[in-house]
Structures are given as structure tokens and as C-alpha cells.
Biotite code that builds the C-alpha atoms (Angstrom):
import biotite.structure as struc

atoms = struc.array([
    struc.Atom([-2.213, -27.747, 59.749], chain_id="A", res_id=1, res_name="MET", atom_name="CA", element="C"),
    struc.Atom([-4.606, -25.745, 62.129], chain_id="A", res_id=2, res_name="GLY", atom_name="CA", element="C"),
    struc.Atom([-3.924, -24.041, 65.375], chain_id="A", res_id=3, res_name="LEU", atom_name="CA", element="C"),
    struc.Atom([-4.486, -26.636, 67.768], chain_id="A", res_id=4, res_name="SER", atom_name="CA", element="C"),
    struc.Atom([-2.033, -29.111, 65.577], chain_id="A", res_id=5, res_name="GLN", atom_name="CA", element="C"),
    struc.Atom([1.133, -26.501, 65.714], chain_id="A", res_id=6, res_name="THR", atom_name="CA", element="C"),
    struc.Atom([3.970, -27.153, 68.192], chain_id="A", res_id=7, res_name="THR", atom_name="CA", element="C"),
    struc.Atom([6.364, -25.202, 69.992], chain_id="A", res_id=8, res_name="ILE", atom_name="CA", element="C"),
    struc.Atom([8.547, -28.004, 68.472], chain_id="A", res_id=9, res_name="ALA", atom_name="CA", element="C"),
    struc.Atom([7.046, -26.903, 64.863], chain_id="A", res_id=10, res_name="SER", atom_name="CA", element="C"),
    struc.Atom([7.467, -22.917, 65.808], chain_id="A", res_id=11, res_name="ILE", atom_name="CA", element="C"),
    struc.Atom([10.655, -22.939, 66.251], chain_id="A", res_id=12, res_name="ALA", atom_name="CA", element="C"),
    struc.Atom([11.903, -24.743, 63.726], chain_id="A", res_id=13, res_name="LYS", atom_name="CA", element="C"),
    struc.Atom([9.546, -22.262, 61.185], chain_id="A", res_id=14, res_name="HIS", atom_name="CA", element="C"),
    struc.Atom([11.508, -19.402, 63.146], chain_id="A", res_id=15, res_name="ALA", atom_name="CA", element="C"),
    struc.Atom([15.145, -21.256, 62.932], chain_id="A", res_id=16, res_name="GLY", atom_name="CA", element="C"),
    struc.Atom([15.618, -20.820, 66.533], chain_id="A", res_id=17, res_name="VAL", atom_name="CA", element="C"),
    struc.Atom([15.464, -23.419, 69.494], chain_id="A", res_id=18, res_name="SER", atom_name="CA", element="C"),
    struc.Atom([12.103, -24.442, 71.749], chain_id="A", res_id=19, res_name="GLN", atom_name="CA", element="C"),
    struc.Atom([14.006, -23.077, 74.674], chain_id="A", res_id=20, res_name="GLY", atom_name="CA", element="C"),
    struc.Atom([14.010, -19.837, 73.285], chain_id="A", res_id=21, res_name="ILE", atom_name="CA", element="C"),
    struc.Atom([10.197, -19.920, 72.335], chain_id="A", res_id=22, res_name="VAL", atom_name="CA", element="C"),
    struc.Atom([9.353, -21.493, 75.780], chain_id="A", res_id=23, res_name="VAL", atom_name="CA", element="C"),
    struc.Atom([11.524, -18.499, 77.689], chain_id="A", res_id=24, res_name="PHE", atom_name="CA", element="C"),
    struc.Atom([9.759, -15.433, 75.283], chain_id="A", res_id=25, res_name="HIS", atom_name="CA", element="C"),
    struc.Atom([6.583, -16.876, 75.712], chain_id="A", res_id=26, res_name="PHE", atom_name="CA", element="C"),
    struc.Atom([6.145, -19.562, 78.469], chain_id="A", res_id=27, res_name="GLN", atom_name="CA", element="C"),
    struc.Atom([3.421, -21.574, 76.553], chain_id="A", res_id=28, res_name="THR", atom_name="CA", element="C"),
    struc.Atom([1.810, -22.015, 73.021], chain_id="A", res_id=29, res_name="LYS", atom_name="CA", element="C"),
    struc.Atom([-0.870, -20.384, 74.041], chain_id="A", res_id=30, res_name="GLU", atom_name="CA", element="C"),
    struc.Atom([0.895, -16.847, 75.193], chain_id="A", res_id=31, res_name="LEU", atom_name="CA", element="C"),
    struc.Atom([2.642, -16.752, 71.967], chain_id="A", res_id=32, res_name="LEU", atom_name="CA", element="C"),
    struc.Atom([-0.626, -17.088, 70.342], chain_id="A", res_id=33, res_name="LEU", atom_name="CA", element="C"),
    struc.Atom([-2.338, -15.062, 71.918], chain_id="A", res_id=34, res_name="GLU", atom_name="CA", element="C"),
    struc.Atom([0.815, -12.530, 71.114], chain_id="A", res_id=35, res_name="LYS", atom_name="CA", element="C"),
    struc.Atom([0.774, -13.307, 67.909], chain_id="A", res_id=36, res_name="THR", atom_name="CA", element="C"),
    struc.Atom([-3.180, -12.508, 67.694], chain_id="A", res_id=37, res_name="LEU", atom_name="CA", element="C"),
    struc.Atom([-2.931, -9.372, 69.407], chain_id="A", res_id=38, res_name="GLN", atom_name="CA", element="C"),
    struc.Atom([0.367, -7.952, 66.983], chain_id="A", res_id=39, res_name="ARG", atom_name="CA", element="C"),
    struc.Atom([-1.601, -9.354, 64.034], chain_id="A", res_id=40, res_name="LEU", atom_name="CA", element="C"),
    struc.Atom([-4.593, -6.872, 65.251], chain_id="A", res_id=41, res_name="SER", atom_name="CA", element="C"),
    struc.Atom([-2.728, -3.887, 66.029], chain_id="A", res_id=42, res_name="ASP", atom_name="CA", element="C"),
    struc.Atom([-1.102, -4.081, 63.051], chain_id="A", res_id=43, res_name="ASP", atom_name="CA", element="C"),
    struc.Atom([-4.496, -4.285, 61.223], chain_id="A", res_id=44, res_name="TYR", atom_name="CA", element="C"),
    struc.Atom([-5.809, -1.574, 63.108], chain_id="A", res_id=45, res_name="SER", atom_name="CA", element="C"),
    struc.Atom([-3.321, 0.655, 62.924], chain_id="A", res_id=46, res_name="ASN", atom_name="CA", element="C"),
    struc.Atom([-2.996, -0.027, 59.217], chain_id="A", res_id=47, res_name="CYS", atom_name="CA", element="C"),
    struc.Atom([-6.851, 1.630, 58.666], chain_id="A", res_id=48, res_name="TRP", atom_name="CA", element="C"),
    struc.Atom([-6.765, 3.714, 61.133], chain_id="A", res_id=49, res_name="LYS", atom_name="CA", element="C"),
    struc.Atom([-3.252, 5.654, 60.052], chain_id="A", res_id=50, res_name="LYS", atom_name="CA", element="C"),
    struc.Atom([-5.043, 5.751, 56.491], chain_id="A", res_id=51, res_name="ALA", atom_name="CA", element="C"),
    struc.Atom([-8.245, 7.014, 57.438], chain_id="A", res_id=52, res_name="TYR", atom_name="CA", element="C"),
    struc.Atom([-6.757, 9.925, 59.476], chain_id="A", res_id=53, res_name="ASN", atom_name="CA", element="C"),
    struc.Atom([-4.469, 11.167, 56.392], chain_id="A", res_id=54, res_name="ASN", atom_name="CA", element="C"),
    struc.Atom([-7.122, 10.889, 54.041], chain_id="A", res_id=55, res_name="ALA", atom_name="CA", element="C"),
    struc.Atom([-9.043, 13.643, 53.069], chain_id="A", res_id=56, res_name="GLU", atom_name="CA", element="C"),
    struc.Atom([-12.506, 14.597, 55.556], chain_id="A", res_id=57, res_name="SER", atom_name="CA", element="C"),
    struc.Atom([-14.554, 13.813, 53.115], chain_id="A", res_id=58, res_name="ALA", atom_name="CA", element="C"),
    struc.Atom([-16.895, 11.209, 53.486], chain_id="A", res_id=59, res_name="PRO", atom_name="CA", element="C"),
    struc.Atom([-15.822, 9.191, 49.950], chain_id="A", res_id=60, res_name="LEU", atom_name="CA", element="C"),
    struc.Atom([-12.236, 9.795, 50.482], chain_id="A", res_id=61, res_name="GLU", atom_name="CA", element="C"),
    struc.Atom([-12.277, 8.012, 53.830], chain_id="A", res_id=62, res_name="ARG", atom_name="CA", element="C"),
    struc.Atom([-14.398, 4.822, 52.937], chain_id="A", res_id=63, res_name="LEU", atom_name="CA", element="C"),
    struc.Atom([-11.980, 4.546, 50.213], chain_id="A", res_id=64, res_name="CYS", atom_name="CA", element="C"),
    struc.Atom([-8.973, 5.058, 52.196], chain_id="A", res_id=65, res_name="ALA", atom_name="CA", element="C"),
    struc.Atom([-10.942, 2.640, 54.573], chain_id="A", res_id=66, res_name="LEU", atom_name="CA", element="C"),
    struc.Atom([-11.005, -0.448, 51.885], chain_id="A", res_id=67, res_name="ILE", atom_name="CA", element="C"),
    struc.Atom([-7.653, 0.584, 50.599], chain_id="A", res_id=68, res_name="LYS", atom_name="CA", element="C"),
    struc.Atom([-5.861, -0.173, 53.741], chain_id="A", res_id=69, res_name="ALA", atom_name="CA", element="C"),
    struc.Atom([-7.454, -3.198, 54.838], chain_id="A", res_id=70, res_name="VAL", atom_name="CA", element="C"),
    struc.Atom([-5.535, -4.682, 51.104], chain_id="A", res_id=71, res_name="PHE", atom_name="CA", element="C"),
    struc.Atom([-2.486, -3.102, 51.295], chain_id="A", res_id=72, res_name="SER", atom_name="CA", element="C"),
    struc.Atom([-0.137, -6.069, 51.693], chain_id="A", res_id=73, res_name="SER", atom_name="CA", element="C"),
    struc.Atom([1.185, -4.780, 55.467], chain_id="A", res_id=74, res_name="THR", atom_name="CA", element="C"),
    struc.Atom([-2.015, -6.491, 56.619], chain_id="A", res_id=75, res_name="VAL", atom_name="CA", element="C"),
    struc.Atom([-3.610, -8.608, 53.266], chain_id="A", res_id=76, res_name="CYS", atom_name="CA", element="C"),
    struc.Atom([-0.922, -11.240, 51.877], chain_id="A", res_id=77, res_name="ASN", atom_name="CA", element="C"),
    struc.Atom([-1.327, -14.823, 50.954], chain_id="A", res_id=78, res_name="ARG", atom_name="CA", element="C"),
    struc.Atom([0.344, -15.542, 53.967], chain_id="A", res_id=79, res_name="LYS", atom_name="CA", element="C"),
    struc.Atom([-0.912, -13.711, 56.544], chain_id="A", res_id=80, res_name="LEU", atom_name="CA", element="C"),
    struc.Atom([-4.798, -13.873, 55.344], chain_id="A", res_id=81, res_name="VAL", atom_name="CA", element="C"),
    struc.Atom([-3.788, -17.609, 56.165], chain_id="A", res_id=82, res_name="GLY", atom_name="CA", element="C"),
    struc.Atom([-2.450, -16.975, 59.841], chain_id="A", res_id=83, res_name="VAL", atom_name="CA", element="C"),
    struc.Atom([-6.018, -14.828, 60.255], chain_id="A", res_id=84, res_name="TRP", atom_name="CA", element="C"),
    struc.Atom([-8.356, -17.556, 58.875], chain_id="A", res_id=85, res_name="TYR", atom_name="CA", element="C"),
    struc.Atom([-6.412, -20.233, 61.518], chain_id="A", res_id=86, res_name="ALA", atom_name="CA", element="C"),
    struc.Atom([-7.248, -17.977, 63.894], chain_id="A", res_id=87, res_name="PHE", atom_name="CA", element="C"),
    struc.Atom([-11.139, -17.287, 63.100], chain_id="A", res_id=88, res_name="TRP", atom_name="CA", element="C"),
    struc.Atom([-11.416, -20.967, 62.542], chain_id="A", res_id=89, res_name="SER", atom_name="CA", element="C"),
    struc.Atom([-10.517, -21.211, 66.599], chain_id="A", res_id=90, res_name="ASP", atom_name="CA", element="C"),
    struc.Atom([-12.593, -18.146, 67.495], chain_id="A", res_id=91, res_name="SER", atom_name="CA", element="C"),
    struc.Atom([-15.620, -20.806, 68.395], chain_id="A", res_id=92, res_name="ARG", atom_name="CA", element="C"),
    struc.Atom([-13.384, -22.746, 71.104], chain_id="A", res_id=93, res_name="SER", atom_name="CA", element="C"),
    struc.Atom([-11.324, -19.682, 72.132], chain_id="A", res_id=94, res_name="ARG", atom_name="CA", element="C"),
    struc.Atom([-12.990, -16.907, 73.423], chain_id="A", res_id=95, res_name="LEU", atom_name="CA", element="C"),
    struc.Atom([-9.840, -14.252, 73.719], chain_id="A", res_id=96, res_name="LEU", atom_name="CA", element="C"),
    struc.Atom([-9.414, -15.330, 69.886], chain_id="A", res_id=97, res_name="TYR", atom_name="CA", element="C"),
    struc.Atom([-13.362, -14.210, 69.359], chain_id="A", res_id=98, res_name="LYS", atom_name="CA", element="C"),
    struc.Atom([-12.563, -11.108, 71.422], chain_id="A", res_id=99, res_name="ASP", atom_name="CA", element="C"),
    struc.Atom([-9.681, -9.562, 70.326], chain_id="A", res_id=100, res_name="LEU", atom_name="CA", element="C"),
    struc.Atom([-10.771, -10.582, 66.862], chain_id="A", res_id=101, res_name="CYS", atom_name="CA", element="C"),
    struc.Atom([-14.306, -9.027, 66.732], chain_id="A", res_id=102, res_name="GLY", atom_name="CA", element="C"),
    struc.Atom([-13.203, -5.936, 68.641], chain_id="A", res_id=103, res_name="LYS", atom_name="CA", element="C"),
    struc.Atom([-11.238, -4.994, 65.581], chain_id="A", res_id=104, res_name="GLN", atom_name="CA", element="C"),
    struc.Atom([-14.321, -5.818, 63.441], chain_id="A", res_id=105, res_name="ASP", atom_name="CA", element="C"),
    struc.Atom([-16.681, -3.909, 65.196], chain_id="A", res_id=106, res_name="ILE", atom_name="CA", element="C"),
    struc.Atom([-14.236, -1.046, 65.131], chain_id="A", res_id=107, res_name="ALA", atom_name="CA", element="C"),
    struc.Atom([-13.556, -0.721, 61.357], chain_id="A", res_id=108, res_name="TYR", atom_name="CA", element="C"),
    struc.Atom([-17.300, -1.647, 60.990], chain_id="A", res_id=109, res_name="THR", atom_name="CA", element="C"),
    struc.Atom([-18.125, 1.384, 63.009], chain_id="A", res_id=110, res_name="SER", atom_name="CA", element="C"),
    struc.Atom([-15.666, 3.630, 60.876], chain_id="A", res_id=111, res_name="TYR", atom_name="CA", element="C"),
    struc.Atom([-16.903, 2.448, 57.272], chain_id="A", res_id=112, res_name="LEU", atom_name="CA", element="C"),
    struc.Atom([-20.848, 2.761, 58.426], chain_id="A", res_id=113, res_name="LEU", atom_name="CA", element="C"),
    struc.Atom([-20.092, 6.640, 60.013], chain_id="A", res_id=114, res_name="LYS", atom_name="CA", element="C"),
    struc.Atom([-18.724, 7.229, 56.305], chain_id="A", res_id=115, res_name="GLN", atom_name="CA", element="C"),
    struc.Atom([-21.626, 5.295, 54.484], chain_id="A", res_id=116, res_name="CYS", atom_name="CA", element="C"),
    struc.Atom([-24.248, 7.446, 57.145], chain_id="A", res_id=117, res_name="GLN", atom_name="CA", element="C"),
    struc.Atom([-22.084, 11.030, 55.476], chain_id="A", res_id=118, res_name="SER", atom_name="CA", element="C"),
    struc.Atom([-22.355, 9.658, 51.817], chain_id="A", res_id=119, res_name="LEU", atom_name="CA", element="C"),
    struc.Atom([-26.062, 8.581, 52.629], chain_id="A", res_id=120, res_name="GLU", atom_name="CA", element="C"),
    struc.Atom([-27.067, 12.143, 53.513], chain_id="A", res_id=121, res_name="ALA", atom_name="CA", element="C"),
    struc.Atom([-25.446, 14.074, 50.881], chain_id="A", res_id=122, res_name="THR", atom_name="CA", element="C"),
    struc.Atom([-25.258, 12.189, 47.805], chain_id="A", res_id=123, res_name="VAL", atom_name="CA", element="C"),
    struc.Atom([-27.316, 9.639, 45.314], chain_id="A", res_id=124, res_name="LEU", atom_name="CA", element="C"),
    struc.Atom([-27.366, 6.199, 47.157], chain_id="A", res_id=125, res_name="SER", atom_name="CA", element="C"),
    struc.Atom([-28.785, 2.780, 45.714], chain_id="A", res_id=126, res_name="THR", atom_name="CA", element="C"),
    struc.Atom([-29.290, 1.451, 49.258], chain_id="A", res_id=127, res_name="MET", atom_name="CA", element="C"),
    struc.Atom([-29.304, 2.722, 53.094], chain_id="A", res_id=128, res_name="GLY", atom_name="CA", element="C"),
    struc.Atom([-26.226, 3.568, 54.834], chain_id="A", res_id=129, res_name="ALA", atom_name="CA", element="C"),
    struc.Atom([-26.239, -0.188, 57.031], chain_id="A", res_id=130, res_name="ASN", atom_name="CA", element="C"),
    struc.Atom([-26.540, -1.885, 54.336], chain_id="A", res_id=131, res_name="ASP", atom_name="CA", element="C"),
    struc.Atom([-24.124, -0.019, 52.072], chain_id="A", res_id=132, res_name="ALA", atom_name="CA", element="C"),
    struc.Atom([-21.436, -0.471, 54.726], chain_id="A", res_id=133, res_name="ALA", atom_name="CA", element="C"),
    struc.Atom([-22.519, -4.337, 55.428], chain_id="A", res_id=134, res_name="LEU", atom_name="CA", element="C"),
    struc.Atom([-21.982, -5.096, 51.583], chain_id="A", res_id=135, res_name="SER", atom_name="CA", element="C"),
    struc.Atom([-18.671, -3.899, 51.304], chain_id="A", res_id=136, res_name="ILE", atom_name="CA", element="C"),
    struc.Atom([-17.379, -5.589, 54.502], chain_id="A", res_id=137, res_name="GLU", atom_name="CA", element="C"),
    struc.Atom([-18.638, -8.793, 53.238], chain_id="A", res_id=138, res_name="SER", atom_name="CA", element="C"),
    struc.Atom([-17.446, -7.822, 49.693], chain_id="A", res_id=139, res_name="MET", atom_name="CA", element="C"),
    struc.Atom([-14.164, -7.697, 51.519], chain_id="A", res_id=140, res_name="ILE", atom_name="CA", element="C"),
    struc.Atom([-14.411, -10.566, 53.446], chain_id="A", res_id=141, res_name="SER", atom_name="CA", element="C"),
    struc.Atom([-15.137, -12.945, 50.247], chain_id="A", res_id=142, res_name="GLY", atom_name="CA", element="C"),
    struc.Atom([-12.475, -11.026, 48.333], chain_id="A", res_id=143, res_name="LEU", atom_name="CA", element="C"),
    struc.Atom([-9.939, -12.006, 51.482], chain_id="A", res_id=144, res_name="TRP", atom_name="CA", element="C"),
    struc.Atom([-10.696, -15.183, 51.014], chain_id="A", res_id=145, res_name="GLN", atom_name="CA", element="C"),
    struc.Atom([-10.104, -15.172, 47.601], chain_id="A", res_id=146, res_name="GLU", atom_name="CA", element="C"),
    struc.Atom([-7.100, -14.165, 47.969], chain_id="A", res_id=147, res_name="LEU", atom_name="CA", element="C"),
    struc.Atom([-6.095, -16.882, 50.556], chain_id="A", res_id=148, res_name="LEU", atom_name="CA", element="C"),
    struc.Atom([-8.078, -20.156, 48.649], chain_id="A", res_id=149, res_name="ILE", atom_name="CA", element="C"),
    struc.Atom([-8.036, -18.363, 44.823], chain_id="A", res_id=150, res_name="GLY", atom_name="CA", element="C"),
    struc.Atom([-6.045, -18.429, 41.641], chain_id="A", res_id=151, res_name="SER", atom_name="CA", element="C"),
    struc.Atom([-2.285, -17.510, 42.715], chain_id="A", res_id=152, res_name="PRO", atom_name="CA", element="C"),
    struc.Atom([-2.262, -14.960, 40.216], chain_id="A", res_id=153, res_name="GLY", atom_name="CA", element="C"),
    struc.Atom([-5.296, -13.072, 41.885], chain_id="A", res_id=154, res_name="PHE", atom_name="CA", element="C"),
    struc.Atom([-3.982, -9.536, 43.992], chain_id="A", res_id=155, res_name="LYS", atom_name="CA", element="C"),
    struc.Atom([-4.890, -7.216, 46.061], chain_id="A", res_id=156, res_name="GLN", atom_name="CA", element="C"),
    struc.Atom([-4.758, -4.382, 43.406], chain_id="A", res_id=157, res_name="LYS", atom_name="CA", element="C"),
    struc.Atom([-7.991, -6.610, 41.993], chain_id="A", res_id=158, res_name="GLU", atom_name="CA", element="C"),
    struc.Atom([-9.466, -6.713, 45.032], chain_id="A", res_id=159, res_name="ALA", atom_name="CA", element="C"),
    struc.Atom([-9.760, -2.978, 46.124], chain_id="A", res_id=160, res_name="VAL", atom_name="CA", element="C"),
    struc.Atom([-10.813, -2.567, 42.537], chain_id="A", res_id=161, res_name="SER", atom_name="CA", element="C"),
    struc.Atom([-13.591, -4.969, 42.547], chain_id="A", res_id=162, res_name="ILE", atom_name="CA", element="C"),
    struc.Atom([-14.785, -3.047, 46.142], chain_id="A", res_id=163, res_name="VAL", atom_name="CA", element="C"),
    struc.Atom([-14.636, 0.402, 43.949], chain_id="A", res_id=164, res_name="PHE", atom_name="CA", element="C"),
    struc.Atom([-16.866, -1.124, 41.319], chain_id="A", res_id=165, res_name="LYS", atom_name="CA", element="C"),
    struc.Atom([-19.382, -2.061, 44.279], chain_id="A", res_id=166, res_name="LEU", atom_name="CA", element="C"),
    struc.Atom([-18.678, 1.410, 45.400], chain_id="A", res_id=167, res_name="LEU", atom_name="CA", element="C"),
    struc.Atom([-20.285, 2.868, 41.741], chain_id="A", res_id=168, res_name="GLN", atom_name="CA", element="C"),
    struc.Atom([-23.173, 0.485, 42.194], chain_id="A", res_id=169, res_name="LEU", atom_name="CA", element="C"),
    struc.Atom([-23.774, 2.226, 45.563], chain_id="A", res_id=170, res_name="ILE", atom_name="CA", element="C"),
    struc.Atom([-22.989, 5.737, 44.720], chain_id="A", res_id=171, res_name="TYR", atom_name="CA", element="C"),
    struc.Atom([-23.657, 6.232, 41.077], chain_id="A", res_id=172, res_name="PRO", atom_name="CA", element="C"),
    struc.Atom([-23.598, 9.676, 40.986], chain_id="A", res_id=173, res_name="ASP", atom_name="CA", element="C"),
    struc.Atom([-20.037, 9.519, 42.525], chain_id="A", res_id=174, res_name="ARG", atom_name="CA", element="C"),
    struc.Atom([-18.627, 7.033, 39.925], chain_id="A", res_id=175, res_name="CYS", atom_name="CA", element="C"),
    struc.Atom([-15.997, 9.413, 38.482], chain_id="A", res_id=176, res_name="HIS", atom_name="CA", element="C"),
    struc.Atom([-14.438, 10.399, 42.153], chain_id="A", res_id=177, res_name="GLU", atom_name="CA", element="C"),
    struc.Atom([-14.358, 6.990, 43.109], chain_id="A", res_id=178, res_name="ILE", atom_name="CA", element="C"),
    struc.Atom([-12.448, 5.759, 39.591], chain_id="A", res_id=179, res_name="LYS", atom_name="CA", element="C"),
    struc.Atom([-10.015, 8.763, 40.568], chain_id="A", res_id=180, res_name="ARG", atom_name="CA", element="C"),
    struc.Atom([-9.836, 7.629, 44.128], chain_id="A", res_id=181, res_name="LEU", atom_name="CA", element="C"),
    struc.Atom([-8.806, 4.114, 43.239], chain_id="A", res_id=182, res_name="GLU", atom_name="CA", element="C"),
    struc.Atom([-6.140, 4.984, 40.896], chain_id="A", res_id=183, res_name="LYS", atom_name="CA", element="C"),
    struc.Atom([-4.691, 7.306, 43.767], chain_id="A", res_id=184, res_name="GLU", atom_name="CA", element="C"),
    struc.Atom([-2.431, 5.475, 45.527], chain_id="A", res_id=185, res_name="THR", atom_name="CA", element="C"),
])
């Protein structure tokens, strides 16, 4: 069931509360969905920003932290990814959804790009920073989709490993460091 077919009654039933409580707190289904998306978006942003800020200041460490963060179970599990996809599918007709999701995507992309630009300036790279950032981000998006609709056995750790293999192809002289960073928690 998509967001447009979702009702206050189904939300209340799933949450185990009365419809009156849902209406009392959110007034409308649209406001509830907006608050839900805002919460998802904030959690996502806080997750990768925290990882970025806690990483060593070197670009490769920060890049790897950004990648690991978006596969963290706090923001990336089958259920949450399904909710994200429901919002993304409605973003064409609901500009607010597009705006909320778009801001987070743009911010994440700029952080990725900044690290790729720093790496391009100092290490051997098989592609330019823009292409590297786009490739990494596209791989992440595809793997999120795989986590949602692919084999139930596919896990976030495997997704991280695949993106780190891409990093090794992009930055071949840093393979050993990338492998080490993948293993660190």
C-alpha cells in the first residue's frame, strides 16, 4: 500500500492506538506524513554528519565514514528503506516531500564530493571527483534498493563491502587503507 492509500485508521491500527489519538497529535494524515518524513530525514542527516565529524580528518577516513553511516541499521534497514521509497515515489506530486528529501540528498552529495575532491588532489584516482562521487552515490542508491527488494539474506555489511570495492577501483593506490577502514567499526 502506498502513502496515498494509507489512512489514519490503518496508521492507528498499526501503531496500536486509537484514531482519535493520531488525529489529536497530528490533525491530518498529511501532517503526520510530513512529520514522519522530517523525522526520517533528520535521523538520516544526523547519522551521517555524526559519522563524518567523528572520523579522522583525512578525506579517505571521512569518505568511508559517510558510506558506512548510510548503511547503519539506524537509518538503513528493510522497513526504513521501504518507507523512504514510499516517500520518494510520492515526491513527484508532493513538492514538500521532494524538498525535504532533496535537501538531505544535496547535503550528503556535497560532503561526498568534497572528500572525493580532496582525494583527487592527493592520490591516484581512476576518475575525476565528480564522477567518483556520483558513482559512489549511485552505488549506494542501488544497494538500498537491493536491500529493499532483493534477497532477504542481503545485509548492510555486504552493501558496505561492495561500495568499498568500488572505492578500491577508484583509488587503487589506497586499497590497503580502504580494506582496513572497511573492517573498522
